[in-house]
N, CA, C and O of each residue as an XYZ file, in Angstrom:
392
protein
N      85.681     93.583    122.536
C      87.116     93.603    122.387
C      87.740     94.148    123.671
O      87.423     95.265    124.081
N      88.610     93.387    124.301
C      89.259     93.868    125.517
C      90.491     94.682    125.167
O      90.954     94.659    124.027
N      91.018     95.394    126.139
C      92.161     96.253    125.849
C      93.433     95.474    125.556
O      94.391     96.045    125.034
N      93.470     94.186    125.876
C      94.651     93.391    125.587
C      94.664     92.868    124.156
O      95.728     92.522    123.642
N      93.519     92.804    123.509
C      93.420     92.194    122.192
C      93.349     93.236    121.092
O      92.534     94.157    121.142
N      94.207     93.082    120.106
C      94.185     93.934    118.928
C      93.404     93.220    117.838
O      93.462     91.996    117.724
N      92.678     93.982    117.041
C      91.912     93.447    115.929
C      92.420     94.115    114.659
O      92.421     95.342    114.565
N      92.852     93.326    113.685
C      93.311     93.890    112.415
C      92.082     94.329    111.635
O      91.216     93.515    111.312
N      92.014     95.610    111.338
C      90.832     96.157    110.660
C      91.099     96.510    109.200
O      90.160     96.719    108.432
N      92.365     96.579    108.814
C      92.699     96.920    107.436
C      94.021     96.271    107.083
O      94.965     96.294    107.872
N      94.086     95.690    105.886
C      95.320     95.065    105.416
C      95.410     95.249    103.915
O      94.445     95.014    103.189
N      96.581     95.671    103.456
C      96.762     95.816    102.013
C      98.188     95.485    101.619
O      99.133     95.708    102.376
N      98.318     94.952    100.423
C      99.626     94.671     99.841
C     100.283     96.003     99.501
O      99.629     96.907     98.981
N     101.580     96.125     99.795
C     102.298     97.369     99.521
C     103.337     97.179     98.421
O     103.345     97.928     97.444
N     104.213     96.189     98.567
C     105.307     96.039     97.602
C     105.960     94.673     97.717
O     105.885     94.005     98.748
N     106.606     94.276     96.622
C     107.494     93.122     96.615
C     108.878     93.633     96.274
O     109.029     94.538     95.453
N     109.886     93.059     96.902
C     111.240     93.561     96.708
C     112.241     92.420     96.620
O     112.090     91.381     97.263
N     113.259     92.638     95.813
C     114.399     91.727     95.759
C     115.682     92.465     96.142
O     116.724     91.843     96.349
N     115.599     93.802     96.235
C     116.734     94.632     96.634
C     116.261     95.654     97.671
O     115.085     96.017     97.710
N     117.191     96.110     98.507
C     116.849     97.046     99.589
C     116.264     98.358     99.071
O     115.428     98.960     99.745
N     116.684     98.812     97.892
C     116.137    100.073     97.373
C     114.685     99.943     96.929
O     114.055    100.948     96.596
N     114.143     98.735     96.916
C     112.743     98.510     96.561
C     111.829     98.430     97.791
O     110.608     98.365     97.648
N     112.408     98.435     98.987
C     111.601     98.378    100.205
C     110.783     99.660    100.333
O     111.226    100.723     99.898
N     109.588     99.570    100.928
C     108.831    100.796    101.187
C     109.546    101.647    102.237
O     110.372    101.124    102.985
N     109.249    102.943    102.308
C     109.902    103.798    103.305
C     109.694    103.250    104.717
O     108.609    102.777    105.054
N     110.728    103.318    105.524
C     110.659    102.827    106.896
C     109.991    103.886    107.766
O     110.660    104.712    108.387
N     108.666    103.846    107.799
C     107.918    104.812    108.592
C     107.046    104.139    109.644
O     106.370    104.804    110.429
N     107.073    102.802    109.648
C     106.283    102.043    110.616
C     107.113    100.864    111.123
O     108.118    100.482    110.524
N     106.669    100.309    112.227
C     107.268     99.087    112.753
C     107.048     97.966    111.747
O     106.015     97.917    111.080
N     108.021     97.068    111.639
C     107.910     95.901    110.769
C     107.964     94.633    111.609
O     108.800     94.498    112.502
N     107.066     93.715    111.310
C     107.100     92.377    111.907
C     107.283     91.396    110.756
O     106.452     91.333    109.850
N     108.368     90.635    110.792
C     108.694     89.743    109.677
C     108.435     88.286    110.048
O     108.652     87.864    111.184
N     107.966     87.531    109.058
C     107.754     86.094    109.206
C     108.887     85.385    108.475
O     109.060     85.541    107.266
N     109.651     84.606    109.229
C     110.772     83.858    108.669
C     110.613     82.404    109.070
O     110.155     82.097    110.171
N     110.996     81.512    108.167
C     110.909     80.089    108.470
C     111.266     79.255    107.256
O     111.541     79.787    106.181
N     111.259     77.968    107.433
C     111.581     77.053    106.346
C     110.538     77.163    105.242
O     109.438     77.672    105.457
N     110.898     76.683    104.071
C     109.978     76.680    102.933
C     108.761     75.802    103.229
O     108.879     74.735    103.833
N     107.610     76.264    102.800
C     106.363     75.490    102.833
C     105.859     75.173    104.241
O     105.256     74.121    104.454
N     106.098     76.071    105.208
C     105.573     75.853    106.560
C     104.313     76.681    106.832
O     103.680     76.511    107.874
N     103.941     77.577    105.903
C     102.691     78.304    106.066
C     102.833     79.762    106.471
O     101.908     80.322    107.060
N     103.951     80.386    106.175
C     104.132     81.804    106.541
C     103.089     82.685    105.857
O     102.462     83.523    106.506
N     102.901     82.501    104.551
C     101.914     83.294    103.809
C     100.495     82.963    104.268
O      99.653     83.855    104.374
N     100.232     81.703    104.537
C      98.909     81.304    105.039
C      98.619     81.930    106.395
O      97.487     82.330    106.666
N      99.633     82.019    107.246
C      99.459     82.649    108.554
C      99.096     84.127    108.394
O      98.228     84.633    109.106
N      99.753     84.815    107.469
C      99.425     86.220    107.215
C      97.976     86.346    106.777
O      97.259     87.212    107.279
N      97.524     85.502    105.849
C      96.122     85.541    105.415
C      95.171     85.283    106.574
O      94.133     85.936    106.683
N      95.511     84.350    107.428
C      94.659     84.020    108.570
C      94.589     85.170    109.568
O      93.504     85.525    110.029
N      95.737     85.756    109.906
C      95.750     86.876    110.846
C      94.948     88.065    110.331
O      94.284     88.764    111.096
N      95.024     88.281    109.014
C      94.323     89.424    108.403
C      92.884     89.097    108.029
O      92.123     89.978    107.631
N      92.513     87.811    108.161
C      91.179     87.348    107.779
C      90.857     87.689    106.326
O      89.745     88.107    106.002
N      91.860     87.500    105.451
C      91.694     87.799    104.031
C      92.362     86.708    103.204
O      93.589     86.633    103.142
N      91.565     85.876    102.578
C      92.125     84.880    101.665
C      92.678     85.601    100.450
O      92.031     86.487     99.893
N      93.877     85.217    100.044
C      94.453     85.779     98.835
C      95.249     87.052     99.031
O      95.800     87.570     98.060
N      95.335     87.578    100.234
C      96.170     88.759    100.458
C      97.628     88.382    100.162
O      98.289     89.031     99.351
N      98.116     87.344    100.814
C      99.443     86.798    100.524
C      99.241     85.558     99.662
O      98.452     84.680    100.011
N      99.941     85.483     98.555
C      99.781     84.337     97.658
C     100.360     83.083     98.305
O     101.449     83.109     98.878
N      99.611     81.986     98.201
C     100.049     80.706     98.769
C     100.041     79.634     97.687
O      99.335     79.744     96.685
N     100.835     78.603     97.911
C     100.914     77.492     96.979
C     101.319     76.244     97.744
O     101.964     76.327     98.789
N     100.941     75.102     97.222
C     101.382     73.838     97.810
C     102.814     73.521     97.395
O     103.436     72.610     97.940
N     103.335     74.276     96.428
C     104.694     74.066     95.938
C     105.689     74.814     96.818
O     105.586     76.034     96.945
N     106.641     74.126     97.423
C     107.645     74.805     98.237
C     108.441     75.820     97.430
O     108.734     75.598     96.256
N     108.787     76.927     98.063
C     109.610     77.938     97.419
C     108.856     78.913     96.547
O     109.476     79.622     95.754
N     107.536     78.977     96.661
C     106.733     79.865     95.817
C     107.032     81.341     96.106
O     107.120     82.142     95.175
N     107.188     81.709     97.381
C     107.524     83.091     97.729
C     109.011     83.290     97.463
O     109.855     82.701     98.139
N     109.325     84.125     96.474
C     110.721     84.349     96.117
C     111.137     85.800     96.299
O     112.294     86.152     96.064
N     110.207     86.636     96.713
C     110.509     88.044     96.965
C     110.139     88.358     98.406
O     109.454     87.578     99.067
N     110.595     89.503     98.884
C     110.189     89.985    100.202
C     108.922     90.800     99.986
O     108.942     91.801     99.269
N     107.826     90.380    100.598
C     106.520     91.012    100.373
C     106.096     91.798    101.600
O     106.141     91.296    102.723
N     105.682     93.044    101.371
C     105.294     93.951    102.438
C     103.784     94.177    102.406
O     103.195     94.417    101.351
N     103.173     94.093    103.591
C     101.738     94.343    103.758
C     101.572     95.401    104.839
O     102.190     95.311    105.900
N     100.747     96.393    104.575
C     100.482     97.442    105.566
C      99.203     97.084    106.307
O      98.159     96.865    105.692
N      99.290     97.025    107.624
C      98.135     96.665    108.446
C      97.779     97.797    109.391
O      98.636     98.566    109.826
N      96.497     97.879    109.696
C      96.020     98.783    110.740
C      95.241     97.940    111.736
O      94.367     97.159    111.360
N      95.567     98.107    113.001
C      94.911     97.345    114.066
C      94.334     98.318    115.083
O      94.807     99.444    115.234
N      93.298     97.852    115.775
C      92.739     98.696    116.828
C      92.360     97.848    118.021
O      92.170     96.636    117.920
N      92.255     98.515    119.140
C      91.742     97.921    120.365
C      90.986     99.013    121.102
O      91.204    100.201    120.866
N      90.107     98.609    121.985
C      89.346     99.562    122.784
C      89.979     99.616    124.163
O      90.140     98.594    124.829
N      90.339    100.830    124.584
C      90.981    101.037    125.880
C      90.257    102.174    126.588
O      90.335    103.324    126.157
N      89.560    101.863    127.658
C      88.788    102.835    128.442
C      87.815    103.582    127.527
O      87.678    104.803    127.608
N      87.151    102.834    126.665
C      86.144    103.421    125.792
C      86.680    104.162    124.588
O      85.895    104.661    123.782
N      87.996    104.253    124.437
C      88.591    104.947    123.304
C      89.219    103.949    122.340
O      89.786    102.939    122.758
N      89.110    104.241    121.047
C      89.788    103.422    120.049
C      91.270    103.777    120.029
O      91.635    104.939    119.853
N      92.109    102.784    120.208
C      93.552    102.956    120.081
C      93.941    102.233    118.800
O      93.615    101.059    118.626
N      94.640    102.930    117.895
C      94.988    102.341    116.600
C      96.493    102.341    116.391
O      97.217    103.180    116.926
N      96.941    101.379    115.598
C      98.358    101.280    115.263
C      98.486    100.786    113.827
O      97.709     99.941    113.383
N      99.464    101.313    113.108
C      99.779    100.846    111.760
C     101.176    100.229    111.792
O     102.066    100.703    112.497
N     101.345     99.163    111.010
C     102.639     98.497    110.942
C     102.711     97.672    109.671
O     101.699     97.432    109.013
N     103.915     97.241    109.333
C     104.114     96.355    108.192
C     104.231     94.917    108.677
O     104.884     94.646    109.685
N     103.598     93.998    107.957
C     103.918     92.577    108.069
C     104.779     92.269    106.859
O     104.457     92.686    105.746
N     105.858     91.552    107.061
C     106.795     91.244    105.984
C     106.865     89.736    105.816
O     107.199     89.011    106.753
N     106.547     89.270    104.612
C     106.578     87.850    104.281
C     107.898     87.567    103.568
O     108.114     88.019    102.444
N     108.768     86.823    104.225
C     110.091     86.518    103.677
C     110.078     85.169    102.947
O     109.297     84.281    103.290
N     110.943     85.021    101.943
C     111.058     83.710    101.298
C     111.519     82.656    102.301
O     112.245     82.973    103.244
N     111.110     81.432    102.107
C     111.532     80.353    102.989
C     112.975     79.973    102.742
O     113.547     80.284    101.698
N     113.543     79.310    103.698
C     114.912     78.821    103.555
C     114.903     77.313    103.708
O     113.951     76.744    104.242
N     115.945     76.672    103.247
C     116.078     75.228    103.415
C     115.494     74.404    102.282
O     115.436     73.178    102.380
N     115.062     75.049    101.213
C     114.528     74.300    100.072
C     115.688     73.671     99.330
O     116.645     74.356     98.971
N     115.608     72.346     99.095
C     116.714     71.704     98.371
C     116.309     71.414     96.949
O     117.103     70.875     96.178
């Protein structure tokens, strides 16, 4: 592993929300996936985390109807030391479904 590449070593589902008061506490950086319905946002999260079934996927457009939060831990090796970071990946519902 080079110092430029991060490796996701831990991923877990945290919460689903339909209102702001249901979001997990803002204690980490959030990276959100936004896009049209049925383009593979949830599949991309599963692929990045190397975990099938972490984010639920379906062939039916509009399946993700809540904002889903996943807590990830990533690491890289820099000058022989492990550098780690925790952050949220956020799976947003798709837009443009008619």
